[in-house]
N, C-alpha and C positions, 0 to 999 in steps of 0.2 A: 087455665090450662087443664085439659081433661085427658084421661087415659082409659082405654078399653079395659073392662073388668078382668078379662081373662089374660090379657097381655101384660098388665102391670106386675102381678106377682111373678110371672115367668121372666120378665125383663129384670126385675129386682134380684131374683135369685141368680140369674145369669151374670149380672153385674158383679154381685158378691163373689161368685165362684171364679169369675175371670180375674178379679182383683187378687184373690188368694192364690190362684195359680201362678200369676205373674210374680207375686212377691215371695213365693215360697219355693222357688226353683233351687233347692239345696237339700242337704241332709238335715233331718229334724229329730228333736227329742226332749226329754225332761232332764232336770239336773241330776248329776250322778248320785248324790247322797239324799236327794229328795227334798228340794226346797219348794215344791209345788204347793199351791193352795187350791181351795175349791174354785172351780172355773164357772160357777153359775152366774148368769147375767142378772144383776139386780139394778140395772140402770132403768129406773121407772119412767124417765122421760122418753127413753127409746120404746118402752113397752106401752106407753100411753096411760099408765096409771097416775102419772104426774104431768099435768098439762097447764097448770095455773101459773100466773105470775106470782112473784113473791119468793120467799125462802123456804127451803126444805132441808132437814137434816136426816141422815141415815146412819144408824149405829149397827154394825154387822159383826157377828162373831163366826169365825170359821175354824173347823178342826179337821185335820187329816193325819192319818198315821200310815207311814210307808214302811212296811215290814215284809214285803214280798220281793225277793230277789228275782230279777228277770234278765235274760239275755235275748235280745231281739223281742219276739213275742212269746217266748217260752219261759215258764216258771222254773226256778232252780231250787233244789234242796241240797245244799252243800254238806259234805261230811268230810271227816278226816282232815288232811292238811289244808284243803281249800277253805274249810270252815274256820281255820285258825287265823286267816287273813281275809276278812270279808266284812262288808257293810252289814249291820244287823237291823237297825231301825232308826227312823226319824219321826218324832212326834212334833207337829207344828200346830200352833194355835195363833190366830190373828184377830185382833180387834181393829176394825176399820171404821173411822169416822169420816163422813162425807158431808160437806155443806154445799148446797146448790142454790143458785139464784136465777130464777126465771125473769129475765129483763122484760121480755114481751113474748108474744106468741111465736116469734122466730128465733130469738137469741137467748142464750143462757151461758152461765159460767159455773164451774164447780172446782172445789179443792178437797183433797182427801189425804189423810195421814194415817198410817198403820202403826200398831203396836204389836210386836212379834214375841211370842213365847215359844222357844224351840229347844228340844233335847235330841241330840244325836248320839248314837253309840255304834262303834264298830270294833272289830277284833284285830289286834296286831300281835302276831306270834302267840296266839292263844290268850292274850291279855285284853281285857275290855278297856277301851279308850272312849271317853265321852266329853260332850260339851253341853252346857245348859245355860241359856241366857234369856233375858227379857229386855228388849230394846225397841226404840223407835225405828221404823223402817224408812223407806224412800217415799217422800210426798209426791203428789200428782196435782197438776193444775191443768184444766181443760176448758175449752170454749166450744159451744155447739151452735149450729144453725139448722133449722128445719123449716120446711114449707108444707102447708096443708093443701091437699088436692080433693076437693069435694066431688063426690060421685052423684050426680043428679039423678041417675037412672034408678038406683035402688036405695038411696039414702045413706049408704055407707060412706066412709071417708078414708083417705090414704095420706100418709105423711112420708116424705123422703128427707133425710137429714144426714149430718156429718159432724164429727168431733175432731178437734186437733188440739194437742197440748204437749206437755213435757213432764217426764218423771225426773225429779231432782235428786241429787246425790246427798240426801239428808241422813241416811242410815250409816252406821259404822260398818266397816269391812275388815276390821283387824281384831275381832273378838278372839280371845285365847281361853283355854281351860286352865285348871289349877296348876298344871305342870308348865304353863307358859307356851303350849303348842297352839298355834292359830288354827282355827277351823278352816276347812276348805272354803274358797271364795263363794262357791255355789250355796253354801250353808249360811253365810253371813246375813245379817239383817238388811244390809244395803249392798248394792253392786259396785258402788263407787263411781258409776257413770250417769250421765244425763242421757235420757232416752226420748226419742220422738214417739208420741202417742197419736194414733189416727184411727178413725173408723168411719164407715158408711152404713146406713141402715134404712130399712123400709118397714113401715108399720101399716097394717090394714085393720080398720074397725069395721066389722060386719054390720049389715043392716039392722040386726036385732039390738045393736048398741052394747050388748052384754059380752060379746066375744071379740077378742083382739089377737092377731098373730103378728109376729115380727121376724125379721132376719137381719143380722148384723155381722159385719166383718171387721175385725180388729187387728191392728198392727202395733207392735212395740219394738222399736229398732234402736239399739245403742248408737250414740253419736260419736263415741270415742272409746279408746282403751284407757284403763286407769290402773297404774301400778301392776302391770303384767296380766291384766284380766279384762276380757270383753265378753259380756254375756251373750248367749245366742239370741238371735232375732226370734220373736214370738209372733205367731199369726193364729188367730182364732175365728171361728164362725159359730154363731149361736142362732138356733132356730127355735122359736117358742110360741106357745099359745096359752092364753088365760081366758077364763070365762066366769060369769057370775052365777053361782049356785043359789045363793040367797042374797039379801041386801048387805050381808056382812062377810060372807065366806066365798072366796074365789080359789078354785083349784088351778094349778099351773103345771105345765110340762115343757121341758126344754131338751134339745139335743145339742150338746156342746162338743165342738171339735177344736183341737189345738195341735199346732205344729211348732216345734222349737228347734232352731239350728244349734249345732254343737258350740259350746263355749270355745274361746280362743285366747291365746296369750301364754306367757311363761308359766303363770300359776293356774292355768286352766287344765281341764282333763278332756280334751276334744274326743278322745277315743271312748270315753265313758260318759258323755253328756249329749243331750239332744234326743228327740224322738217324736212320736205322734200318738194321739189318743182320741177316742170317741166315747162320750159318756151320755147316759140318760139321767135326767134330773127332774123327778116329780116334786111338787111343792104345794103349799097352801098359803093363802094370805087372809088375814082376819082383820076386819075394820073394828077397832076398839072404840074410836070416836070418829066423828066426821073428818077430823084432821089427822088421825093417827092410825097406822096399820102395823100389825106384827106379821112376820112371815117366816117361813122355814123351807129348806130344800134338803133332800138327800140325793147325793150324786153317786152313781155306780158306773165305773168304766166297763164298757162292753168290748172294747178293743184297745190294746196298748202295744206299742212297739218301741223299744228303746235301743239306742246305740250303745254297743258294748254291754257292760253288766251294770245294772242300776237297781235301786230300791223303787218300788212302785206301790201305790195305794190299792186297797180292795174297795174302799168307799170313802166318801167325805161328806160333811154336813155343814150347813150354815143356817143361822137364825138371826133375825134382826128386827129392828123397829124403825119406822120412818114417820115423820110428821112434817106438816107444812104450816107456816104461820105468816 
């Protein structure tokens, strides 16, 4: 099966955009107190850096500090009475361990488990109230299928693939502070829900073999409400490119878009959750050994729009190491 060189990228992007448009016909945003993490795509199977059969592990660390209050797309600087009852900051750090098994050139499976370190602080009647916890989050299990399309005209190659899986309710959702007050559900290490995970992607390896670009659309949709809370559906689009500068060093650049519907349920805050963002994420990958790579990204939001009043990040970062065996 062959595709015209110019039509394939356009068809892939159109397919991804159409999927996002159909799935995202609603109000979007981020969590009210700031439960977001770095949105950089480090799925190396999608990007083409990982195409071998066998096993691969990826250990990733993410950090994001949300300390900028926003209403809509405007930054807020509260004073007086307003400042006595307002969100102040959320510091989130996450270690994410992923184990991937490439069964063959078409099929693969992966499992991921996060460990979350979070501190949140806000003011109530001028008094500081905080939560500080370190907990296991919600695990993910996914399967993927991809098919390669060789372009005989210029020697490049294309791949179209998809993922489907589930996010399991393995993380706690009833963490309380020292006074016994439970953190908002959007801050908890787990949502308490099982969520459907799905994505489609297109990857193009150029004729020079050193440069690859990809586009991927992602969906995370909760399957049920749990104890008065249902997280907002998340949809993302990642567009990225990586090339080989030297035999060991590869610069990378991504544009990451995310839309999130407002949370719902008795213990949700629909008026202050949900939104949309566009971020630019430059990064580098370094080959330490033939089997092992280290990588890092810095992510900077260039556009943010939140529902109601929420904390938002000024930047985020991720570093990691991945190896296959």
